[in-house]
N, C-alpha and C positions, 0 to 999 in steps of 0.2 A: 587484470583490472582496468589497465589501460584502453584496451578493447571494448571494455562496457561504458567507460566514460566516453569514448568516441561515438559509440552507437548512440548512446542517450544524447548526446551532443547534436548529433545528425537529425533525430526525430524531434527535438525540441525546436532546431531552426527549421524543420519543415512545418512545424506546427505555428511558428512565428510568420511564415511565409503566406500560410492559408488564412490566418487571421487578419493579415495585412490586407488580402485579397477580398476578405468579406467583412468590412467594419461595421454593417449593419447588424451583425450579432451582438455587439456589446456598445451600448448607447451611453457616452456619459452626460451625465444630467445634473442640474441644480436641484438639490431635495425640495427646496421650496415652490418649485414650479413644474416639476417632474410628476407625470400622470400617475393616478393611483385607481385609474377606473377598470371596472371588469373588462376582461378581454371577451367575455360572451361565450364560452367553452365549457361552464359548469353546468350541469341539468338543474333547472328550475325546482326547489324542492317542493314549491306549491303544486307541481303538477307529474312529480316523479317521487311517487312514496316509497320506493325500494332503497333500501340501505346501500350507501355508496361509500368507498373510501377512494380517495385521489391523492397522488403525491406529485406536487408541481415543483417545477424548477425553473428559474430566471437568472438571467445573467445579473450579477451583482451590481450595486452601486457604482457610479463613478468609474475611475481608472480601474478597480478590481474587477469589472466585468469584463475585460479583456482575457483575464487569466481564469475565472471561475465563475461558478452559478451560486444562489442562494436556494435553497430548498425547502419545502414546507410540506406538513400533512393536513388533509381537510377530509374529515367524516361526516357523515348523515346516517344516522340509525334510521330504520325503517319508521315512516311516517312523521319524522321529525320536521319541524317547521324552518329550520335553519342549519347548518353548516357550523360544526366547530373546528378550529383552526389550531394546529398544535405547531409553534416555531421557536426558533432562537434568533433574538434580536439583538445584536451587539453592543448599540449604542444605550440601551436598557443599563447597562454596566456604570455608563457616566452618572447615571442619576441615582447610582447605589442601589438599583432594583435588580430583581431576577432577570436574566437575560431568556429564560424560558417562559413564553406567554401561551396561554391557553384562553381563547376567547371566540365568539360567534361573531361570523361575517362572511361576506361574500369570497368564496375560496379562491377565485381566478383574477383577483385585481391585479394590474401590472406592479411590478416590483421598481417604482421611482422610474416608469417610463419604458421599462423593458417587458416585453410580452412573455408571460410564462407559457411553458409548454407541460402537458401531462406526462410524466414518467412514469406511472401505473395507474391503472383503474381496476377497481373490481366492485360488481354490485349483485344484488341479490340475494339467495339462500346461503347462509352461513356466515356472512358479512357482519352481522350484528354482533356475532361471536368474537371476530376478528377487531372490532371496533371496540369492544372491551379490553381486549388484549393490548391494543395500542395504548389506551387510556392508562391502564396500568403502567406500562414501560415507561410512557412519557413522565408520568409522575414520581417515577423511581430513577428518572436522569441522573448522574451524580454529579454533572456540572453545570446545574440549574442556575449559579451565580457567578459561573466563570465563563469568559470569552476571550479566545484569542484568535486572531484573523488567519493566521499562519503559524505552526503546522494544524492547530487546533486546541482546544476544541472551540468549534465554531456551530454554524447552522447546519452543515453537513454532518458534523459529527453526532448533532442529535438525531438527524434522520437515518444514519446509520445505526444507531445505538436501538433506536425503536424497529428497525427493519431486523436488526439480529435477533431481539427478544420476540419477533412475529415472523418467524421463517415462511409461514403459509402464505406471505405475502410475495415471496421469490422477485424482491426488488432488486433490478440492476442500476444502481446509480452511476452514472457517467464519470469519466477521468476528470470532467470538469468539477466535481464537487470535491473540491480540494477540502479536505480535513475529514473524508468520511473514513480514512485509515488510522486516524487517530486511536489509540488505545490506551492512552494513559501510560502508567509505569509497566503496564503489561506488554510482553514481546509476543506472545502467541495468543490467537484468538480466532472466532469464525470470521469469515468473509462479511461484508457488510450485509448481503443477501441472507445470512443465516446459514447458508450452503459453504461447504469445503472449509478451508481453513486458510489463514495468513499469519505471516511475519512481519512485523512492524516495530520499527525503533521511532517511538514518540512521532508517528506519521511521517517521518522524514526519508526514511529509507524502508523496504521490504518487498515482500512477494504475496500474492494470493493466488490460490488455484481452486475453482469452484465450477460447477455444473452451470451455474448461472450466470457468473461474471466471466467465465474462461480462465485466462491467466493475465494476470497484470504485473508489473514490476512499478515500484514507487522510487524515485529520485528525487530527493528535495523535494516532497510534497507532490510532486508532478507524475501523473500516472500515465504509463505506456502498456499496452496488451493486445491481445487478439481474443476474439471470442469466435466459436465455432458454431454457434446456432442461433440465428444464421450466421455466416462467416462474415467477420466485421474487424475492423482496426479500430483500436482505441488510443487518441493522441491528445496529449494535454493542450489546453486553449481551444481546441477544436471540439473534442468531444469523440463520439463514437460514429463511424462512418463504415454502413453495409456496404460490400463489394457490389451487391446485384444493383444498387442505385448507381454505382460508378459507370457501369458498362451498360447502362440500359439506352437502347438506341433513340436519336432524337428525331420527333416527329412533328409535323406542322399539324396545326391546328386549324 
């Protein structure tokens, strides 16, 4: 047990050093002046008739962005004029409203200054059927009125819930999606991708093994792991780092 604690402590220290070296990854913002402008990475529905599913992630608001990301799901059925967004917004709870919101809007808006990235995208044939499954899963989310920033249920718990219900997505949420491993009072369940399995104690400690995610260990809500296709290491605070990008030669432009 002592060796396990030492191992996790070393990995966490490495993550802290790396995040300190790349502070641009998490921008602390004032909510009233932080940008919510589109990032320009979502296809224009007016010129893109095919069905689209996109899962986005962006560093969380304020100091929380140093630890994790906020995720949401955007869908556009075939020939639809706009995107429908599914996400959990924690501060809705303060207004005594459901934290799960479903609405039409631009899908790639900055999350209070932080630029989103696409975690998954599917287009074309068969996607309309997946969109229907996403909508059904979202509307049966069991924590639609509950939010706890750590260890969950939070926005990443919601995205993982939908992903488990629609394993065809094969969504590999990064280790920075804190809350993805929260299973409520269950201890055993599917990995967030819907592939493989995981053991999780309230999202605070556990292990998952999956052909999509690889192998991950959860310690106090922080995920450490290794994926083998392609070979990558997963670290808290930092996320997924593919080995092939670490050893690419530097070339002059």
